N, C-alpha and C positions, 0 to 999 in steps of 0.2 A: 313504475307501471312497465309491462311488457307489451308492446307493440302487438296486434294480433299476426301481423305478418311473422314476427318473431317466433310466434307461439310453435310451430312445427320443430325448429329448431332447438327450443327450450326441451321441448317434449322427448326429443330424439336424445339430446345431452342426459336427459334425467333418467331416461331407459338405459342408455349404455350405463352409466353409475351402477344401476341396480343391475346391470348383468354385471357387470366387473366384480361388484361384490358377491352375486352369488359364483361365479366362476372361482374367487378365491377363495370363498368358505367353503367351496363342496372340492374344489382340485388343488388349489394351493400350488405349488410348484409340481412338476410333471414327475412323480418321484414313482418309481419301479419298485414291485416287491413290496409296496404297501400290504400290510394284514388287509381283506376282506371285512367289510362291514359297511354302515350308513351313517350320515352326519344328521339324521332328524332334521327339527325344524331349523332354521334360521334363527340365530342368536340364543334361544332355548336347547336345541339341539334335542338330545334324548335324556338330558340331566333330570327331569320331573319322572321319567319313567325309570332311569337308574334307582332313584332315591325312594319308590314307592314302598312302603314298609311292609317287611314278610318275617315269618316266622324266623328267628336268629340261626336256629339249628336244620336252614336249608339254604340253599343259595339264591332262593326267588326266581319268579319267573322271568324277568328281563337276561340275567346270565343264562338261565336254562334255554331260552330261545336263542340267545345271540349266539351260544356255545354250540348249540347243535347245528345253527346255521352258517355259522363263518368260522367255528373251530376256537380252540383255548385262547387263542391271541386274536383279538379284531380291534378295528378302529372306529372312533366312535366322536361324538362333540357332546362335552360334558363339562359342567360349570365354566362355560362361556369359552372353552379351547379346544381345539383339535387333540385329542385323546387317544393313545393306545392303551387298552386294556388287557390287562394280562391273567389269565385264570391258569397258568402254567408254572409248575413250580419251579421250575428249572431257571427259566427267564425271570421270576418273582426272585430267587436267590442271588440271580446275575445283577439284578439292579441294587437290591439293599447291599450287597458286598462291593458295589462301584460308587458309594455315596461320595460326593464331591470329586468324582474323577471322570464319569460319564453321566451320572444323574446327581439331582440336587434337589432337597426339599423344595417344594413350591404349592403351598396350601391357598386357598382363594383368599382373595384380599377380605371378604368379609370376616374372616376369622381373626385378622391382624386388628382390628376392630374390638373384636371380646376378650381375644389372648392378650395382646399387646406386643410391641413389635420385640421386645427382647425375649419371647416366651421360648423357651428350649425346643419348640415343635417346630418354629416357624424360622429361627436363625441358624445361617450357615457359618461354614469356614471358620476362623480363628474364634468368632465369639463364640460359636457353638463349641467348639472344642475345651475354652475356658469353662463357659458354664457347666458343662457335663462333667468335665473333670471335677467339681466342686461338687456336683450332685454324686457323684459316684463316691467320692469320699466320704458323704455324709448317709447316705442308704444302699451302698453298693459293696458286695461282698460279704464272706464272713464276718471279718473284726466289726464293721459297722452294723452289720443286720442283728449279732449277738447284744449290741446296747440296747434292742427294742425289747428283750425277753422279758423284763420285770413289768413293761407296761403292757404288751399284748396278753399276757397272763393275768394281770388285775383286771383289765378291762372285759377280757372275756369271762371271767369269774363274775364280775360285778354284773353283766349283762344276763347270763344264766339266773342270778338271783333276782332280777328284776322282774323276770317271767314268771317266779313263784304264783302260784294260781290264777293263770293265765290260761282262758280257754283259746285264743286266739291271740294271732300276733302279724302284724303288716309288715312283712320280713324286708323289705326292701329299705323300707324307713329305717328300721333298727338296725339292718346292716351299715348303712351311710351313716347311721348316730355313731355305730363303733369305728369304723374307720376313720370317721372325721375326728372325734375326740382321740383318737392315737396321733394322728399327724398334728393335731392343735398341741398337745401335749410335747410331742419330740420336737414340734418345729419354732413354736413359741413359747414353751413351759405356760401355758393355759389349761386350767383343769375343764372338765364337762360343765360344771354347776356354775360357771362364770359367765355373765350376761355377753360378754362379746362372742363366746363360744357359740350361742344362739343366733346372735345378731349375724356372724358370718358365715354361719348353716344356711340361715334363711336366705342370704344373697347369693349361696353357692348354687342353692337350687333356681333363682331365676337365671343365672349366670349359665348353666346348663341348657337350659330350655332354648335359650338362645342358638346352640350349634347348628341346628337344622331349619332354623325359621329362616325366612325371607329377607335378605339383608336389606332391610327397609329403615333408614334412620327417621321415625316419626314417632313421636310419643304416643303410645298405649299401645307398640308392635312389640313382641316378643325380642326382637334383635335390640330395640333402643332398651327395653329393660335388663338386656344382659349387658348392654355398654355401660349402663349406669349402675348395674350391681358390680360390675367389675370396678369401677370408679371409687365406689362407696370401699370395695375390701381393700383397695389400694390406700385409701384414705386412711382406713383404720390399721392397716398393718406399718403405714409411714409414722403414724401417732405412737406406736409400740416402739418403732425403732428410735425415734427422739425421745421417748422415755427413758429408755436404755441408756444413751448418750448423755441425758441430763443426770442420771444416776450413777453414770460412769459404774457401771456393775456389768461384766462378762461372766457370771460365774453359773451360769445357770445350765450350762453342758448343753445346750439344744442347739438346732441349726442356726437360729438368729446369731448366737454367739460367734459362730464358725464364721458365718457370713458375714458379720461386721468387724472381724478380725482380717480380712482380706481386703488390703488398700486398693486391689487393682479392679475393685468393683463399684459402679454407679450406684446411687440409691434405687434408680430404675431398675436395674439387674436385680438389686438384692431382693425387690419386692418380687419381681418375676420368677426369682428362685422360688421365693417362700411360696408365691402361687401354683407354680408347676409342680412341687412338691404336694401341697394340698389335693391339688386337683388329681394328680397320678396315685397318690396313696389312697384316697378317698372314693373317687368315684368308679375308678376301675376295678380295685380291689374289692368295693362291696357289689359291684356288678357279680363278677367271679362267683362271691359268695352265694349270693341269689341263684344263680345258674346251677351251682351244686345242691342248693337245697332241692331246686325243682327236678333235677336228674336222680338223684338219690331217692326220692319219694317216688320214682318210676321204675326202680331197679333194686327190689329189695334183698337180692343176692349180693350187689356190692355194698348197701349199707350194713349188710350185716357183716361182710368181711373186714369194712373198715371198723367197724363196733369193735370187733374182737382183736384187731390190730392194737386198738387205745386203752381196750382192758387189759391187754399183756402188759403194756409200757406202765400202766397204771397200777399193776399187781407188783412192780418192782420198785413202788415208792412209798413211803410214808403217808400216813393221813397229813392233807394240808402242804404235802411237799410241792414246790414248783416244779413244772417241764424246765428242763436242760436242754442246750444245745446238743448232746449226747442223745437224748429223747427223741428228738427231732431228727436226728439221722437213723433213727429205725423205723420210720413213719414211710416206709417205701410202698405199700399199697396207697397209702394218704396221698403220696404224690403223683400216683398211675391217677387217682381218681382227680385230681387238680389237673392234670394235663389232659385227661378226656373230657372236663367240662370246660376247658379253654377250647378245643379241638371241636367240640359239638356244639357250643354254644356263641364261639366267636365273640368276643369282648371288642375285639378291633377288625372291624369288617375289610378295611383296604388303605393304604396311604397313599398320599399325594408328592409324585417326584416331576422332574422336567428332565429332559435329555439335554445334555449341554452340546453335542454334536451330533451329527448322523451317524448311526449306530446298527451295525448289521448283526442279528443275532438268527443264527440258523437262517431259513428264508427268508426270514422278514427285515423290513428295514423301519429302524424308529427315527423319523426326520429330527434334526435340531430344533430345538424350541419346543417340541412338541410334549404336551402331559402326558404322564405313565401313571395308571393306577395299578400297581399289583395286589389281586385281590384275593386276600387269605382264605375267605370263606369257600372259595371253589376248589382250593387245594384240598382243604379240610375236610372237603364232602367228596374227592375225587374217586370214584372206585377202582379206578386204576392203580391208586395208591393205598387206598384203606379198604380193606374186606368189609363188606356191610357198613359203609361208612356213616347212614343214619342211625347204626344204632351206639347208645352209651354202652362203650364196653372197655373200661379201666385195665383190663386183661390184656389187652393188645400192646400194652405198655411194657410188658415184660420183656418183648420183644425190643432188642435195643435200638434195632433200624428205625422205628417208628418213628424217634427223635428226629431223623435226618429227612421226615417226609411233611414237616411242618414248620411254620415259623410264626409262634404267637408274639414275642417280645421285639419283634424287629429283625435289621441285621446290621452287621457291620460296624461304622461308626456311630449309629443312633439305636444301637441295643439298648431296651430299655435299663435305665439305671437301677430302678426299682425291683426288677423282676424277682432277686431273691427274696427283697422284703414281704413282697406279695404272697408268695409261696408260703413263708413262715407264717405270715399274721392267719393266714387261710388255714393252714393246718393246726396251728393252736386253737384256734376258733371250732375248728370241727371236732377236737379231741373233746372238749369241754360238753360241745352241743351233744354229742352223738353218746355220750355217757350219762347226759341227765335227760335228754327227751326224745319222744317219739314225734312224727309228725306226719300230716296229710295236706296236700294242696287243697285249698278250698276252692271250689266252681272250677269254671273254666280257666284256668290261668297258664298263659306261656310266654316265652321271652320273646318280643319283636325287635327288629333292628330297623333303626330310622335313620341313618345307618347305626347309632350308636344304640345299645341295647335297653332294653324300658320293659319292664312286666306290664300285661295286659291290665291287670288289676293290683300291681303292687306287690304281689305274691302274699296273699293272704294264706297263713297257713294256720291249721287247727294243731293244738300243742297238746301232748301227754306227758306230765313228768313219768319218767321210770320209777315204778314202786310208789306213785303216789296219784291221787284222784285229782280231778281237777274241781275248780270252785267258783270262777269268776272268769268275764271276760274283759281282757285289757283293751 
């Protein structure tokens, strides 16, 4: 018990501690030349306002207001840390190009529980170099990507066939099924009709919902369900690994064969690599496909030119002849469409970094230990960089300078190893889609940034086979 006479002293001590916390929170060290901005509420800061969903083809109210008030670089308090937010392309590229020198990947601790401590997104230093090198060997570059051609073509044709007679398709679900089946085949040699494929896909959907949930590990919460879903996926993949070892067969030619042949990997690292490949090759590519369907439905001129490009490619091939790497190299306008979809739709809104030392960039100081968020969305919609940035205009990519004004796939040591595969996969899918179907968006359907992209109503589309009539609803 505290004596009554001591109460003023205790109260003064308590108030002093509160004052010290607030001073530290709002002012920290007496830095000069910090970007302008505000810290918001203690503990929460401005995180909830920053994460408020908005149309993914816009920068959202939070960034609009802050950039208008403070400029393209401002300070805030986000995800529990003092943060410098960059909507400036030059600073963003400086951050990406100085990975492990001046900046380091630094995602919220809650993501570690979902992704696992060996995820490529989270690890740094030598571990990241080792795992990324393996990922590049499997899905990066022309030689690796060419190995995907037969599977991509086969699954694309199969999906077009499955839509015959359909009046309506929920495209987000179909795109995720397509990309997931492809990655399961290439990673684990497991076909789309096997029970384990449906099991892992269901767990992946639960897994993804946890990314933007409150990190409360209590049964019933989205975060708890996501962590448990990852544990089930991990257990399933470990079971597949043990099965391969018992049978002593490494002749499938898939990613798992390659991973098992590397003696410098732990089983935890092997599982994380497979999970990363499934996540990156499944979720982000499916989102890109959905964005393109959305934008093309609202741009008849772009869709017509895209169809003409693929008709020209098909004219030089025999009936039933599969696409080749040479065909892909002729898909110039298709790549323009893909790049513009990435710019307008913003599959990745921002990344998490941390400054390793006090850094001065132009007139700004970025203090050591502060989090840094390069925001790609703001750059993609910057009218100083892109004429009429809110318009879906694939022809802007005819100007090679446009490539220097974007950062779709990260940069530096964290440049996405699957970027080439995602483009190839999407281009082949579009080839078969535009030659077989017309479509229009059903109802009020648009992409939202949560911050990862989801469609308001999972992008239901009305389908019409070219030269055929509609018969039923799928």
